[in-house]
N, C-alpha and C positions, 0 to 999 in steps of 0.2 A: 504493500500500500504506500501511497504518498510519494516521497521524493526520490525514490531509487532510480538509477539509470539502467541497471541490469535487472531483469525480472526475477523475483524470488519464486521458488517452486516449493511444492509440498514435500516434506521429508517424512518417510515412513520409518518408524522405529518400533518394530514389533507390533503391539496392539495400539500404539500411539502414533497418530499422524499429525505433524506440525505443518500448518499451511499459512500463507500470508493473509492478513486481514484484507478483505475485499468487499466493499459495499456496506450499506447501512446495517444489515442484519449482523454481519461479523463485528462491526464496530460496537453495536449494542451488546453483544456477547462479551467483547473485550472490556467494556466499561462495567458491566454488571457482574462479572465473575467474582471479584473480591467480596461482594455482598454475600453471595452464596457460600463462600469459603469461611468468612469471618463473622457473619452476622451475630452469632451468639457469644462472641468474645468480648469481655468487659473492656479491653483496651482498644476496641475498634469502633469507629463511627464512619458510616459511608459518606464520602464527599459528595457534593452536589453533582448530579448527572450532567447538568448544563455546564458546570465548570470543567468537568472531565472532558466533555465533548469539545469545548473551546481549546483546552490544552492540546488535544490531539488533532486539531483542525489547522492545516497548513495556511489557511487564509486568515486565521485569527491569532496564532501563536508565532511571534517574530522569530523564535528559535529556528523555524524551518527555513528562514531566509539564508541561514549560513550552515545548514546541516542537511545531510541525507539520512532519511529515516525509513525503517521498515517495522511494522507491527506483525506479530505472529500469534496464532492461537494453536494450542495443542488439543487434539480431539481423541476421544476414545469412543468409537462408534459415532453417534450423532450428538454426543455430549461434550461441550468444552470443559477441559480439565486443567488447563494452564494457559498462561499468556506471557509475553515478553515483548519489549521493544529493543531494537538494535539501531545504533545511530553513529554517524561519523560527523563530528563538528569541525568545520573548516577553520574556525577561529582557534580551536584547541590545537589543530595541526600546525597552524601558523606560529603559535606561541611556543609549543613544546617540541614539535617535529619528531616525535617518537613513534609515529604510526600506531597510535592507540585508538581503538574504537570503544564505544560504550554500550552497555545494556541497561535497561530499566524496566519499570512496570512488571517485575517478576513476581508472579503469584501462581500457585498451583496446589493441587491436592497433595497430600503427604505420600508421594510415590516417586521413588528414585528414577524409574523409567520415564516418567513425565519430565522431571527436571533435566535428565540427561538428554532427552529429545529436544527440549527447548534450548538448552545451552549449545547443543550441537548445531542447531539451525542458526543461532546467533553467530557462533564461531565460523561456520561455513560462509555466511553472508559477509562477514568482515574479511575473512581470508581472501575471498574472491575479489575484494577491493583493495588488497595490498596491505591490510593491517597486520601488525605483528603481536599485538597485545590487546586484551579485552579487559575493561575495568567497569565496575558498577556495583550496585544499581544506582544510576542517575536517571531521574525521570523528569526532564531530559538532561539537565545540566546541574552544576553545583549551585546555580541560582534558582533551582526549583527543588523538588523533593530529592534528597540525597541519602544514600546509605540503606542498609538492611538492618532492621531492628534485631538486636541480639540479647538485650535484657530490658526489663521494665515493661513486659508485655501487658500487664494489667493496669499500668499507670494511665493517667489522664490522656485521652486522645487530644491532639493539638493541631491547630491550623498549620497546613503546609508541611506536616511531618508524617512520614509514611508509617503504616502498620504492616508487620509481617508475622506469620505464625512462628512459634518457637522452633519448629523443625526446619525452617527454610535455610538457615545458615549451615546446618549439618548436611543438607542435601547438596548445597553448592560445594561444600568441601569434598563430598564424595564424588563430585564431578571434576575434581582437580583444581578447585579454586582456593587461593590462600589470601590471607589478610593483606590489604594494601595500606589502610589507614582507618582508625576509629574516630568517630565524631561523637562529642559528648553534649548531652542536653542537661541543663541545670534547672533547678526548681527553687523558688523563693516563696515562703508563705508570708502573710501580712504581719504576723508577730515579729518575724525576723526583720522584715522590711522597715518596720517602724523605727528601728534603731539607726537607719541610714541617715547621714546628713551633716554631722558636725564632728570634726576633729581639728586639731591644731593646724594641720597643713591646709585643709580645706578652708578654714576660717581665714587663714593668712592670705590665700589666693584671692578669696572674695574681697578682702579688705584692700588689696592692691588695686582693684578696679580694672585689671586688664581683661578679665574674663566676664562675658555676659552670656547667660543661658536664657534662651527664649523659646516659647512654644511655636508650633507651626502656624503660619498665617493662612487661614482658609481663603482669604481674598486673593492670595497668590499661591494657591494650593499646588498647582503643577510646578511652579518655579521652586517652591520650598522642597517638595518631595524629590524633584530632579536634583536639587542641591544635596539632599541627604544621600541619594544614590550615587552621586558623583564622589562624595566623601567616602562612601562605602567602597567604591571602585579603587580609590587611592589607598585607603586604609588596608585593604586586603589584597592588594595587587601582587605582593610577593609571597602570598601564601600558597601552599601546595595545591595544585590542581585548579587554581583560580582562573576563571575566564570573566573579564569585566562585562557588566551589562552594556549592551549596545544602546544607542539612542532609542531605537524602536522598542527595545525591551524596557527601558526606563519609562517610556510613555505608556506602555501596556501595563506595567506594574503600578504606575500612578493611577490609571483608570480602574484597575482591579481592586486596589486597596481603598479607594475613596469611600465606599460605603461603610468601611470599618474604622476609618480614621477618626479619632478624637484628638483635636489639635493640642489639647493640654496633656496628652499622653505621648507627645512628640517633643523632644528637646534638641535644639540646635545650639551648640556652644560656639561662641565667637571669641577669638583672641585678637585683641587690638583691632576689632572691627571686621576681622576676616573669619568666615566660617571654618571651624577647625575640627568639629566633632558633631556626631549626631547619634540619637537613640530614638528608635521608633517602636512603640508598644501598641499592640492592637488587641481588642477583645477577641477571645477565642471562638471563632466561627463554629468549630466542631461542637462546642457546648450548645450553641443556639440551634443546631440542626440534628441533634442527637437522635430524635425520634422521627425524623422525616424519611429515613432510608434512601436518601439521595434525591428525593423527588420534591418539587415545589408545587405539585398539583395534587388535589384541587385547592387546598387551603394552606399549603406550605409557605407561599409568599406572605400571607397575612401573619402567620406565626413567626416567620423569620424577621420581618420588619418590626413587629411588636417587641420581640426579644432583643433586637439590636438597639432600638430607639427608646423603649420604655422599660422592658424587663431588666433586671439587675443580674447580668452575667457575673460569675464568680471567678472566672479564669481569663488569663491573657497571655500573650507571647510577645517577646522581643525578638523579631526576626532580623532586625538590622541595627547594628551599633558599630561604632568605630571612630577613630581619630586619624587625621591626616598623618602621613608618614613623617612629615617634617617635625612632628611633635613626639614621635615614638622615642622612647628611651630618655625623655627629658622629665624633670621634676614637674614642670607645668603640665605636660602631657599626662602624667600619672594621675592628675587630679580631675581631668575633664570628664571621664566616665562616672566617677563617684559624684561629681557635681550634677551631672545630668540625671542620674538616678535619684538624687535628692530633690531635683527640681520638679519631677513628676510625682513624687511620693504622695503629697497631700491629696492631689486629685485622684490618684490611683485608689487611695483608701476611701475617699469621699464617695466614689462610685460604687463602693461595696465590693470591689475586687478583693479576692482573698489569696490568690496564687498567681505567680507569673513564671513562665518558662523562658529561660535565656538559651537560645539554641540557633544553630549548633556551633560548637567550638572544636577545632582540631585537637586531638589528644595531646599533641606536642606543642601547642600554642600556650606555653606556660604563662607568659605575661597576661594574656586575656583570661586564662583560667584563674589566675590570682585575683584579677579584678572581680570576677564573678564571685569567688569565694570570699573576697573582701566585703561584699555587700550581703553576705550570709547565705549565698546560694550553695546548694548541694547537688552533686551529680546524681541523676536518677534514671537516666536512660542512655544506652549506647547504641549507636548505629555503625555498622561496619561496611567499608568499601572493599570489595574483593577483586582480585586480578588473576589472570592466567596468560601465559605465553601461548601464542598461536604458531602452528607449524612445527 
């Protein structure tokens, strides 16, 4: 399906047949499969079908402008039993030049034959296009859902963070995949968060007057969110596996996040009048849609709007935070994130929010992990990226 130049073909692996997604019926199966697999699991909430469809639509997701993508379904008889995406990002190739392709959207029944067939189809597709390594899951990139959940299966479902069954990691390892990198999600509860905000160093920086922390200006929403994403691109540009947001992706992210944005839960730190850091906290959409099973019909729209605008959600996520590289390793830079956390604290608590997830952080990004732990956050979920050499 979608943007491949060479046609994908069905792969027969014993009783399992893996075939490329073709047409609306296949796409519907691809979107709905995780619901059937995970519906009874306490750590799973079905994402909105409309959001999944837009993510997989080459006309709506800017990722497809710089990537070649194929979706596959695994079938046993007439029943879909697994799914996977496989993709080659041109921007990744330009940046790293290591001939690595990616896989994502990996979900299947607990059956090694199914996993082996899906991974073989992905590996063949990439090998035919000259790739030497496969890495994932990335659905589709590090700027979207990343990693495979390996612990915290019963923990709070969170916006833009994937769910996988406990067996998934073991099945990938049985297919010859090994750990490439772990991603850590942190959790802060309101009791701990109340203690954030004042120590001698932060008070000194505030007194000097060089730093100003302000909320997002909704009159200039697109400008301010684009500014936050520009800071994110700069802050994380040297991190492992990072691909900066393109301008089109910045615009799409701004449009997608707007219904969730509370301007007082966004902090932009300015140093000597220049934007130097940002922190974006958004209410947890997964809490608001927990009982909708992915559908907004017939009354889901009403429930969702009421819960976001009137109801008091208890959970939130910080998907974006960082400071510009010029301030990394400086004493002033070390204060910016704590100051931003302190700036949104009162509004966070006044909204009735009780927990916030900070995610995700690379396992070896010790400076950022120390910042998270410094505001009382505790690691509570781990997502793993897997890799395998091809050929």
